[in-house]
FIDODREN-981530 format. One record per residue (C-alpha): residue number from 1; residue in three letters; x, y, z. Coordinates in steps of 0.5 Angstrom, whole numbers, plus 500, padded with zeros to 3 digits. Layout:
<pts>
PT | NUM | ALA | X | Y | Z .
...
</pts>
This chain:
<pts>
PT | 1 | MET | 241 | 720 | 882 .
PT | 2 | ARG | 233 | 719 | 880 .
PT | 3 | ILE | 229 | 725 | 883 .
PT | 4 | LEU | 221 | 725 | 883 .
PT | 5 | SER | 219 | 732 | 884 .
PT | 6 | LEU | 212 | 733 | 886 .
PT | 7 | HIS | 211 | 740 | 887 .
PT | 8 | PRO | 213 | 746 | 883 .
PT | 9 | ILE | 217 | 750 | 888 .
PT | 10 | THR | 222 | 744 | 888 .
PT | 11 | THR | 222 | 743 | 881 .
PT | 12 | GLU | 224 | 750 | 880 .
PT | 13 | LEU | 229 | 750 | 885 .
PT | 14 | VAL | 233 | 743 | 882 .
PT | 15 | PHE | 233 | 746 | 875 .
PT | 16 | ALA | 236 | 753 | 878 .
PT | 17 | LEU | 241 | 749 | 881 .
PT | 18 | GLY | 243 | 746 | 875 .
PT | 19 | ALA | 240 | 739 | 876 .
PT | 20 | GLY | 234 | 738 | 872 .
PT | 21 | HIS | 237 | 733 | 868 .
PT | 22 | HIS | 236 | 728 | 874 .
PT | 23 | ILE | 229 | 729 | 875 .
PT | 24 | VAL | 225 | 723 | 872 .
PT | 25 | GLY | 218 | 725 | 874 .
PT | 26 | ARG | 214 | 731 | 876 .
PT | 27 | CYS | 207 | 733 | 878 .
PT | 28 | GLU | 202 | 736 | 874 .
PT | 29 | GLY | 203 | 743 | 876 .
PT | 30 | CYS | 211 | 743 | 875 .
PT | 31 | ASP | 211 | 747 | 869 .
PT | 32 | TYR | 217 | 752 | 870 .
PT | 33 | PRO | 222 | 752 | 867 .
PT | 34 | GLU | 219 | 750 | 860 .
PT | 35 | VAL | 223 | 744 | 859 .
PT | 36 | ALA | 220 | 741 | 865 .
PT | 37 | ASN | 214 | 740 | 861 .
PT | 38 | SER | 218 | 735 | 857 .
PT | 39 | ILE | 219 | 730 | 864 .
PT | 40 | PRO | 214 | 725 | 865 .
PT | 41 | SER | 208 | 727 | 870 .
PT | 42 | ILE | 205 | 723 | 875 .
PT | 43 | GLY | 199 | 727 | 875 .
PT | 44 | GLY | 195 | 731 | 879 .
PT | 45 | HIS | 195 | 731 | 887 .
PT | 46 | GLY | 189 | 726 | 887 .
PT | 47 | GLU | 194 | 721 | 883 .
PT | 48 | ILE | 200 | 721 | 887 .
PT | 49 | THR | 199 | 714 | 890 .
PT | 50 | VAL | 204 | 709 | 893 .
PT | 51 | GLU | 204 | 705 | 887 .
PT | 52 | ASN | 205 | 711 | 882 .
PT | 53 | ILE | 211 | 713 | 885 .
PT | 54 | LYS | 214 | 706 | 885 .
PT | 55 | VAL | 213 | 706 | 878 .
PT | 56 | PHE | 219 | 712 | 877 .
PT | 57 | GLU | 224 | 708 | 882 .
PT | 58 | PRO | 226 | 715 | 885 .
PT | 59 | ASP | 232 | 715 | 889 .
PT | 60 | LEU | 230 | 722 | 892 .
PT | 61 | ILE | 223 | 724 | 893 .
PT | 62 | LEU | 222 | 732 | 893 .
PT | 63 | ILE | 215 | 735 | 897 .
PT | 64 | SER | 213 | 741 | 900 .
PT | 65 | ASN | 207 | 743 | 904 .
PT | 66 | GLY | 201 | 739 | 904 .
PT | 67 | GLN | 204 | 733 | 902 .
PT | 68 | ASP | 207 | 730 | 908 .
PT | 69 | GLU | 203 | 723 | 907 .
PT | 70 | ILE | 208 | 722 | 902 .
PT | 71 | ASN | 214 | 722 | 907 .
PT | 72 | ARG | 210 | 717 | 911 .
PT | 73 | TRP | 210 | 713 | 905 .
PT | 74 | PHE | 217 | 713 | 903 .
PT | 75 | PRO | 221 | 716 | 910 .
PT | 76 | GLY | 228 | 714 | 908 .
PT | 77 | THR | 227 | 717 | 901 .
PT | 78 | THR | 223 | 724 | 902 .
PT | 79 | ILE | 225 | 731 | 903 .
PT | 80 | LYS | 221 | 736 | 904 .
PT | 81 | ILE | 222 | 743 | 902 .
PT | 82 | ALA | 218 | 749 | 904 .
PT | 83 | PRO | 221 | 756 | 905 .
PT | 84 | ASP | 216 | 761 | 907 .
PT | 85 | SER | 221 | 767 | 908 .
PT | 86 | LEU | 227 | 770 | 905 .
PT | 87 | GLU | 231 | 767 | 910 .
PT | 88 | THR | 228 | 760 | 909 .
PT | 89 | ILE | 229 | 760 | 902 .
PT | 90 | TYR | 237 | 761 | 903 .
PT | 91 | THR | 237 | 755 | 907 .
PT | 92 | SER | 233 | 751 | 903 .
PT | 93 | ILE | 237 | 753 | 897 .
PT | 94 | THR | 244 | 751 | 901 .
PT | 95 | SER | 241 | 745 | 904 .
PT | 96 | LEU | 239 | 742 | 897 .
PT | 97 | GLY | 245 | 744 | 894 .
PT | 98 | THR | 249 | 740 | 899 .
PT | 99 | LEU | 244 | 734 | 897 .
PT | 100 | LEU | 245 | 735 | 890 .
PT | 101 | GLU | 252 | 736 | 890 .
PT | 102 | LYS | 251 | 743 | 888 .
PT | 103 | HIS | 255 | 747 | 893 .
PT | 104 | LEU | 258 | 752 | 889 .
PT | 105 | GLU | 252 | 753 | 885 .
PT | 106 | ALA | 247 | 754 | 891 .
PT | 107 | ASP | 252 | 759 | 894 .
PT | 108 | MET | 252 | 763 | 888 .
PT | 109 | LEU | 245 | 763 | 887 .
PT | 110 | VAL | 244 | 765 | 894 .
PT | 111 | HIS | 249 | 771 | 893 .
PT | 112 | GLU | 245 | 773 | 887 .
PT | 113 | ILE | 238 | 773 | 890 .
PT | 114 | LYS | 241 | 777 | 896 .
PT | 115 | ALA | 245 | 782 | 891 .
PT | 116 | THR | 239 | 783 | 887 .
PT | 117 | LEU | 234 | 784 | 892 .
PT | 118 | GLU | 239 | 789 | 895 .
PT | 119 | ARG | 239 | 793 | 888 .
PT | 120 | ILE | 232 | 793 | 888 .
PT | 121 | HIS | 231 | 796 | 895 .
PT | 122 | ASN | 236 | 801 | 894 .
PT | 123 | LYS | 233 | 803 | 887 .
PT | 124 | VAL | 226 | 805 | 890 .
PT | 125 | ALA | 229 | 808 | 897 .
PT | 126 | ARG | 228 | 815 | 894 .
PT | 127 | PHE | 221 | 814 | 893 .
PT | 128 | HIS | 215 | 816 | 898 .
PT | 129 | THR | 213 | 809 | 902 .
PT | 130 | LEU | 207 | 807 | 899 .
PT | 131 | ARG | 201 | 804 | 903 .
PT | 132 | VAL | 199 | 797 | 900 .
PT | 133 | TYR | 193 | 793 | 901 .
PT | 134 | CYS | 195 | 786 | 899 .
PT | 135 | GLU | 191 | 779 | 898 .
PT | 136 | GLN | 194 | 772 | 896 .
PT | 137 | ASP | 188 | 768 | 893 .
PT | 138 | THR | 183 | 771 | 898 .
PT | 139 | ALA | 187 | 771 | 904 .
PT | 140 | PRO | 193 | 775 | 907 .
PT | 141 | PRO | 199 | 775 | 904 .
PT | 142 | SER | 205 | 770 | 906 .
PT | 143 | LEU | 211 | 773 | 910 .
PT | 144 | LEU | 215 | 772 | 904 .
PT | 145 | ILE | 211 | 776 | 900 .
PT | 146 | ARG | 210 | 782 | 905 .
PT | 147 | ASP | 218 | 782 | 905 .
PT | 148 | LEU | 218 | 783 | 898 .
PT | 149 | ILE | 213 | 788 | 898 .
PT | 150 | GLY | 217 | 792 | 903 .
PT | 151 | ILE | 223 | 791 | 899 .
PT | 152 | ALA | 220 | 794 | 893 .
PT | 153 | GLY | 218 | 800 | 897 .
PT | 154 | ALA | 212 | 799 | 901 .
PT | 155 | GLU | 208 | 798 | 907 .
PT | 156 | VAL | 203 | 792 | 907 .
PT | 157 | TYR | 197 | 792 | 911 .
PT | 158 | ASP | 197 | 788 | 917 .
PT | 159 | GLY | 190 | 786 | 919 .
PT | 160 | PRO | 184 | 782 | 917 .
PT | 161 | ILE | 180 | 782 | 910 .
PT | 162 | ASP | 175 | 788 | 913 .
PT | 163 | VAL | 173 | 794 | 909 .
PT | 164 | LYS | 173 | 798 | 915 .
PT | 165 | LYS | 180 | 797 | 917 .
PT | 166 | ILE | 182 | 797 | 910 .
PT | 167 | GLN | 179 | 804 | 910 .
PT | 168 | SER | 182 | 806 | 916 .
PT | 169 | PHE | 189 | 804 | 913 .
PT | 170 | ASP | 187 | 808 | 907 .
PT | 171 | PRO | 192 | 804 | 902 .
PT | 172 | HIS | 195 | 808 | 896 .
PT | 173 | ILE | 194 | 801 | 892 .
PT | 174 | MET | 190 | 795 | 892 .
PT | 175 | LEU | 195 | 789 | 890 .
PT | 176 | PHE | 192 | 782 | 888 .
PT | 177 | ILE | 197 | 776 | 887 .
PT | 178 | THR | 193 | 772 | 882 .
PT | 179 | ASN | 193 | 769 | 875 .
PT | 180 | ASP | 185 | 770 | 874 .
PT | 181 | ASP | 184 | 775 | 869 .
PT | 182 | ARG | 178 | 778 | 872 .
PT | 183 | ALA | 181 | 780 | 879 .
PT | 184 | VAL | 180 | 787 | 878 .
PT | 185 | GLU | 173 | 786 | 876 .
PT | 186 | LEU | 171 | 782 | 882 .
PT | 187 | VAL | 174 | 787 | 886 .
PT | 188 | LEU | 170 | 792 | 884 .
PT | 189 | ALA | 164 | 788 | 885 .
PT | 190 | ARG | 165 | 787 | 892 .
PT | 191 | ASN | 160 | 789 | 897 .
PT | 192 | GLN | 162 | 796 | 900 .
PT | 193 | TRP | 169 | 796 | 897 .
PT | 194 | SER | 167 | 802 | 893 .
PT | 195 | THR | 168 | 806 | 899 .
PT | 196 | ILE | 176 | 805 | 899 .
PT | 197 | GLY | 179 | 810 | 896 .
PT | 198 | ALA | 184 | 806 | 892 .
PT | 199 | VAL | 178 | 802 | 889 .
PT | 200 | GLN | 175 | 809 | 888 .
PT | 201 | ARG | 181 | 811 | 884 .
PT | 202 | GLU | 182 | 804 | 881 .
PT | 203 | ARG | 189 | 803 | 883 .
PT | 204 | ILE | 188 | 796 | 883 .
PT | 205 | LEU | 194 | 792 | 881 .
PT | 206 | THR | 195 | 785 | 880 .
PT | 207 | ILE | 201 | 780 | 879 .
PT | 208 | GLU | 202 | 773 | 877 .
PT | 209 | GLU | 203 | 768 | 883 .
PT | 210 | GLY | 209 | 764 | 880 .
PT | 211 | LEU | 213 | 771 | 880 .
PT | 212 | LEU | 213 | 771 | 888 .
PT | 213 | ARG | 214 | 763 | 889 .
PT | 214 | PRO | 219 | 762 | 894 .
PT | 215 | THR | 224 | 760 | 888 .
PT | 216 | PRO | 229 | 764 | 884 .
PT | 217 | ARG | 224 | 767 | 880 .
PT | 218 | LEU | 222 | 772 | 886 .
PT | 219 | MET | 228 | 776 | 883 .
PT | 220 | SER | 223 | 778 | 877 .
PT | 221 | GLY | 217 | 778 | 882 .
PT | 222 | ALA | 221 | 784 | 886 .
PT | 223 | LYS | 223 | 787 | 880 .
PT | 224 | ARG | 216 | 787 | 877 .
PT | 225 | LEU | 213 | 790 | 884 .
PT | 226 | ALA | 218 | 796 | 884 .
PT | 227 | LYS | 215 | 797 | 877 .
PT | 228 | LEU | 208 | 797 | 879 .
PT | 229 | LEU | 209 | 801 | 885 .
PT | 230 | HIS | 214 | 806 | 883 .
PT | 231 | GLY | 214 | 806 | 876 .
PT | 232 | VAL | 222 | 804 | 876 .
PT | 233 | GLU | 226 | 799 | 872 .
PT | 234 | VAL | 231 | 796 | 875 .
PT | 235 | ASN | 237 | 794 | 870 .
PT | 236 | GLY | 241 | 787 | 871 .
PT | 237 | VAL | 235 | 783 | 874 .
</pts>
């Protein structure tokens, strides 16, 4: 089977199921695991065209959110995988495992994720539940990330990005999901945000976006959240 994987999420999932050797092409952003970088790239989003896709002669094209036009171009060959919660991650892994004839690997992976998240949740259960304000790319966090923060022992602010409402919530920690090294500096420079207690105390934390993607890497992301929020190490994750 010749797979053209056009989203970082789909590429990670295929490799996690032990089928990475079937990928003959990828998008520019598909850079994990490291070995994916050795696969020929179709380029960035603007370079994904009908003609460029045909060059790879794919039997299967994997896409995710924001790529529906590819399904219209190749309706019989394209599969969309767009998990946005823990439950849809499990169903996506199972469905992809069936498609790739990796049933056992898919079942084992789902079991591993569930067991790991349960172990993390049990580890932090003895701690006081923290209030956390979270932003993902200057927007409220996804359902998946809210779930992961909850598993790591925190209550997530549920509301608009409004200083007065955030003040009322009175978060213990400000958490930003970003790959920008200047994130803390930029938050401190926001108008009126210095009135928020957690900002005054400089309880501003960051975690890289890749660790919280809807892929098996979320196990490492949940472990990192437990460490950031409660200072605990979770072994075996």
